[in-house]
C-alpha positions as CSV (number, residue, x, y, z in Angstrom):
1,M,0.0,0.2,0.2
2,A,1.4,3.2,-1.7
3,V,1.0,6.6,0.9
4,G,1.6,9.4,-1.4
5,T,3.3,13.0,-1.0
6,R,0.7,14.7,-0.7
7,E,-1.6,12.2,1.6
8,V,1.8,12.4,3.8
9,G,1.7,16.6,3.6
10,L,-2.1,16.5,4.9
11,Y,-1.6,14.0,8.0
12,G,1.7,16.1,8.8
13,F,-0.4,19.5,8.5
14,V,-3.3,17.6,10.7
15,G,-0.7,16.7,13.0
16,V,0.7,20.5,13.4
17,L,-2.9,21.9,14.1
18,V,-3.8,19.2,16.2
19,A,-1.1,20.0,18.9
20,A,-1.3,23.9,18.1
21,L,-4.9,23.3,19.5
22,I,-3.7,21.1,21.8
23,I,-1.6,23.8,23.1
24,A,-3.5,26.8,23.0
25,A,-5.8,24.9,25.1
26,L,-3.7,24.2,28.0
27,T,-2.3,27.7,28.1
28,L,-5.8,29.2,28.1
29,S,-6.5,26.9,31.1
30,G,-3.4,28.4,32.7
31,V,-1.7,24.9,32.7
32,V,1.4,25.4,33.0
33,I,3.9,23.7,31.3
34,P,7.5,23.9,32.6
35,G,10.0,25.4,29.7
36,L,7.1,26.5,27.5
37,R,6.6,29.7,27.4
38,L,3.6,31.6,25.0
39,P,4.1,35.4,24.8
40,G,0.6,37.3,25.9
41,F,0.1,34.4,28.1
42,E,1.2,34.3,31.6
43,P,-0.6,32.6,34.2
44,S,-2.8,34.3,36.7
45,P,-1.6,34.4,40.0
46,P,-3.5,32.5,42.5
47,T,-6.1,34.5,44.2
48,P,-6.1,34.7,48.5
49,T,-7.7,33.5,50.7
50,T,-7.0,34.9,54.0
51,G,-6.0,38.6,54.3
52,T,-3.7,40.5,57.3
53,L,-4.7,42.2,60.4
54,I,-2.7,44.7,62.2
55,L,-3.4,45.2,65.7
56,K,-1.2,48.5,66.8
57,L,-1.6,49.6,70.4
58,T,-0.7,53.6,71.9
59,D,-2.2,55.3,74.8
60,A,-3.4,58.8,75.9
61,P,-1.3,60.5,78.8
62,V,-2.1,59.8,82.2
63,N,-1.2,60.8,86.3
64,V,0.3,57.7,86.9
65,T,4.2,57.2,86.4
66,H,3.5,52.7,85.4
67,L,0.2,51.0,83.9
68,N,1.9,47.4,83.7
69,M,-0.7,44.7,82.1
70,T,-0.3,41.9,81.2
71,I,-2.2,40.2,78.2
72,D,-2.0,36.3,77.0
73,S,-5.0,36.1,74.1
74,V,-6.8,38.6,71.9
75,S,-9.6,37.5,69.7
76,V,-11.5,39.5,66.6
77,Q,-15.4,38.8,66.6
78,K,-16.5,38.0,62.8
79,V,-19.7,38.4,61.7
80,E,-21.2,35.9,59.1
81,D,-25.0,35.0,57.7
82,G,-26.3,36.7,61.6
83,N,-23.5,33.8,63.4
84,E,-21.2,35.0,65.2
85,T,-17.3,33.6,66.1
86,W,-14.6,34.5,67.9
87,V,-11.1,34.3,65.6
88,D,-8.0,33.9,68.0
89,L,-5.0,36.2,66.8
90,D,-1.2,35.3,67.7
91,F,0.9,37.7,69.0
92,V,4.1,38.7,67.1
93,E,7.1,37.1,67.7
94,N,4.9,34.0,68.3
95,V,4.6,34.5,72.6
96,T,2.3,33.2,74.5
97,E,1.4,37.1,76.4
98,V,3.0,40.2,76.1
99,Y,3.8,42.2,79.1
100,F,4.0,45.9,78.3
101,D,3.7,50.1,80.5
102,L,0.5,51.4,78.4
103,L,2.4,54.7,79.7
104,A,6.1,54.3,77.8
105,L,4.0,53.3,74.7
106,Q,3.0,57.7,74.5
107,N,3.1,59.0,71.3
108,V,4.2,55.8,69.6
109,T,2.9,51.9,68.6
110,M,3.9,48.8,70.2
111,N,2.8,45.5,67.3
112,L,0.3,43.3,69.3
113,S,-0.8,41.4,66.6
114,I,0.1,40.4,63.0
115,T,-2.4,37.9,61.8
116,E,-3.6,36.2,58.2
117,I,-7.4,35.6,59.0
118,L,-10.1,34.8,56.2
119,P,-11.8,37.7,55.3
120,G,-15.2,38.8,56.5
121,N,-16.8,41.4,58.6
122,Y,-15.3,42.3,61.6
123,T,-17.0,44.3,64.7
124,M,-15.3,43.9,68.3
125,I,-11.8,42.9,69.8
126,R,-11.6,41.2,73.2
127,M,-8.0,40.9,75.1
128,H,-7.8,38.5,77.7
129,V,-5.7,40.5,80.7
130,K,-3.4,38.5,83.0
131,T,-1.9,40.7,85.3
132,A,-2.2,44.2,85.3
133,N,-0.8,47.1,87.9
134,V,-0.6,50.4,88.5
135,T,2.7,52.7,89.5
136,Y,1.2,56.3,91.4
137,A,3.1,59.7,90.8
138,E,2.8,60.2,94.2
139,G,4.7,57.4,95.7
140,G,3.0,53.4,95.9
141,W,1.5,51.1,93.9
142,D,-1.3,48.3,93.4
143,D,-2.5,45.2,91.6
144,L,-5.9,46.3,90.1
145,N,-8.0,43.7,88.4
146,V,-9.6,43.8,86.0
147,P,-14.1,42.8,85.9
148,S,-14.2,40.0,84.0
149,E,-10.4,39.6,83.0
150,H,-11.8,41.6,79.3
151,V,-11.1,44.5,77.7
152,R,-13.2,44.1,75.0
153,V,-13.9,46.7,72.3
154,I,-16.4,47.7,69.6
155,V,-15.2,48.5,66.3
156,H,-16.6,47.6,63.2
157,F,-13.6,46.5,60.2
158,E,-13.4,45.0,57.8
159,V,-10.8,42.8,56.3
160,G,-10.4,42.0,52.3
161,A,-8.8,38.6,50.3
162,G,-4.9,39.7,50.1
163,E,-5.5,43.3,51.8
164,T,-4.3,44.2,55.1
165,T,-5.9,45.8,57.3
166,T,-4.7,47.7,60.3
167,V,-7.0,48.9,63.5
168,L,-5.0,51.5,66.3
169,L,-6.4,50.7,69.8
170,D,-5.6,53.5,72.0
171,M,-5.5,52.8,75.3
172,E,-7.0,55.9,77.5
173,A,-6.5,55.3,81.0
174,D,-6.5,57.7,83.4
175,W,-8.0,58.8,87.6
176,V,-11.4,57.7,87.0
177,A,-10.6,54.5,85.2
178,I,-8.9,52.8,88.2
179,S,-11.4,53.0,90.8
180,H,-10.8,53.2,94.7
181,S,-11.4,49.3,94.6
182,K,-8.6,49.0,92.8
183,N,-10.2,47.8,89.0
184,L,-9.1,48.9,86.0
185,R,-11.6,49.9,83.2
186,P,-9.4,51.1,80.5
187,V,-11.5,53.6,78.0
188,L,-10.5,52.8,74.4
189,K,-10.1,53.7,71.2
190,A,-10.5,51.8,67.7
191,T,-9.0,53.1,64.9
192,V,-9.5,51.2,61.7
193,V,-6.1,52.9,59.4
């Protein structure tokens, strides 16, 4: 059975056409073939599935010399389809608790948490205060109680996929916030930067 020159040319043309169609289909579908790059057909980067939340802490002036606190957990409340869930955040440098003198943060900020979380609508920040104490300007110091051991801040912010949202917590501790019964009730203001 003899194959003519015309048939060989036809089979060759069909083979090249099929190969070109396969390469074009793979390129348009996003499948990456190592070593094969067609100009103008770069695959799309993967779609981010998380956003970054940065919590910063600062302070306003008060009439005490030190207001020390240890926070051993921080979380944010996510609201989705009418359901509220708490999302725990990691502290910077993956420590298990953060100790700070709130008054040392006057006119400066401290990164408390930088955490990748799911995108969504968030409505509250909650910090668990393990310990708190105050040193008075006229001398002496006291351990302080934090009613319910939590400090809550109502604030609305949204985290978008692939985006960074920064929330600045400003703890305004003053003489009214430290009661005669040694309860610390800090006044917190949150600003979405």
